[in-house]
N, C-alpha and C positions, 0 to 999 in steps of 0.2 A: 191260138197263136202263142208261141213261147218266146218270141223276141219282137223286135220292132223293124219294120221295113226300112232299109237304108235310105230310101228316097224321102223319108220323113225326118231325116237327121241332117243337120248342117254341121260341117266341120269348121272349127275356128282355130287358126294358127296364131299363137301369141308371139308377135315379133316386135313388141312395142317398148322393149327395155333399152337401157343405156349401154349395156355391155361393159359396165365399169371394170369388172375384173379381167376383161380382155383388152383393156387399154382404151375404153370408151369407143368401141367400134360397133357397127350394126351386126350383131351376131348372125342373123339370118342370112346375111350376104357373104359370109366367110366360106371359102371353098373347102369342100370335103369330098374326097374321091372324085374330083373332076367337075363338081358343080356346087352351087351355093347350098348351104345347109337347108334352107327353106324348101328347095326343090325336092329334097328327099322326103321331107315331112308332107309336102303337098302331094307328092305321088302316092304316099301311103294312105293319107286321109281321103284323097279323091276316089280311091278304089273301094273305100268302106262307107262313103256317105253319098248323099244326093248332090250336094254342092259344098263349096268351101269359101269361107271369108278369111281375109288376112287382117289382123290388127297390127298396125304399124304407126309410129310417130315421127319417123324421119325417112328420107329416101323414098317418098311415096310414089314417085314416078317409076322407080325401079320395081317396086312391088306391084304396081298396077300393070306393068308390062308382062306379068305372069298370067294375066287374063282373068283374075279373080277380083271380086269386090274388095276394096281396102277401106277399113274404118279406123279412125284414130280415137284415142281416149277422150272422153268428155271432161275428165278431171285433168287439170294442168300439172306439170311437174313430174312426169314419169311416176305415177302413183302406184305402180305395181301390177301384177297379173289380174287382180280383180277389176281394175279400171279397164283393162283390155277386154275382160270377159263381159263387163257391163256394156261396152260399145258393141260387142258381138251379139249379145242377147237382144239389144234394141234394134239391130239390123236384121236379125234372123226372122225368116218367114215360115219356118217349119216348126212343128211342135216340140222338137228336141234339138239340142246342140251339144256337140262333143268338142272339147278343147284339148290342145296339145301345144307344147312350146316349140319354137322354131329351132331350138338347139338340141333336139333329141332325134337324130336321123335314123335310128334303128327301131322305130315303132313296130310293135307286133302286128302281123297281118290280120289277127282276129281281135284286136283291141276293141273296136266298136261293137262287134257281134257279142262279145262276152259281157261288156258293160251293159249293153241293151237287154240282154237276157236277164241280168240281175235286176235292172231297173223295172222291167216289165213284171217279172215274177214276184218281186218284193213290194211292188206298188210304191217305190220310193221316189223322192224328188231328185236325187243325184246318186250316181254310182261312180265309185272312185277305185283306181287301181292300187294294189299294194303288192309288195314282194317280201320274201323272208331273206334276210342278209346274215351271213356268217360273220360274227363279230366276237373277238376274244374267246373263241371256242364255243360260242353259243349262237342260237338263232334269234335274230331280232326282227320284229315287224317294221317294215319301212313303207309308209303311205306315200303315194305320189299324187298330191292333191290337184296338180294342174293337168293330170290325165283323167278327165272326168266327163261323164255324159249326164246331162240334166234336162229336165223339162223347162221349156222356155218361160213357163209361168212363174219361175223363181226370180224373174227380172226385177219385180217390184221390191222383193225382200232384199235383193242385193243392193239396189239403189238406196234403200233405207239404211242398210248396214254401212255403206260408204259415206252417206251423209252424216252418220253418227261418228265418223272418224275411223271405222274399222278398215283394216287393210290385210289381215291374215286370212289366207284361204282356208286353213284348217278350222279356224274359229267360225267362219261363215258356214262351212259345211256342218259344223256341230249344231247350228241352229235349224238345220233341215233334217228331213227323214232321209238318211243316207245308207247306201249299201256299199260294202267293200268287196272287191273282187281280187282273188289271189292269182297272180301271174308268176310262172316259174322262172322266166328268163329275166334276171335282174339287169343284164346289159342292155336290154331293149328300152329301159327307162333312163339310161345314163344320159345326163345332159352335160353340155360342154360350157364351162365358165371361163377357161383360160386357154391361151394358145398352146400351152403344154398339153392340156387335156385333149385339145383338137388333134395335135400331132400323135398322141398316144392312141387315140381311137382310130386315127387314119391307118395305123399299122397293126 
């Protein structure tokens, strides 16, 4: 076997942030091309995994109406994506979990398949997406740490990292055996932080 059966993978949509740069709104519920952002991500992940969990810390009834389990951070105060990931890992019942943010509606259709192939073939703990960006006439590597597939066994290490005050996704990945997977389409990983960015991506 050169990859992992999708039914062994749970998708986790990270929708637990404050949306501060968008005026403190719930980003996952903002409209994009006729439906909330989270519906785009949910559609993409549902096609690539066996089941999906949503991490949210507000408007829980709205997220629950999407028909998927909803989990909130165990850590108080909107502690960041790792807090959402911790909640997702603790709720996950499959051997693998893949996460993606609610504000990236253009997810690659082969995101999970390619991450799973690297994780399996390398024997790593986590596989993370990266792209090469053109910057000032050169090519720069851009890692997208919240687009990651991992073994659910990393849950204990993540809890210990959070209890020690760690909050940076890249730093936590550095403590694990990690694989990085190159994706050619940078736009697929574009996340929306402001209303202007939402309008630009809409068009």
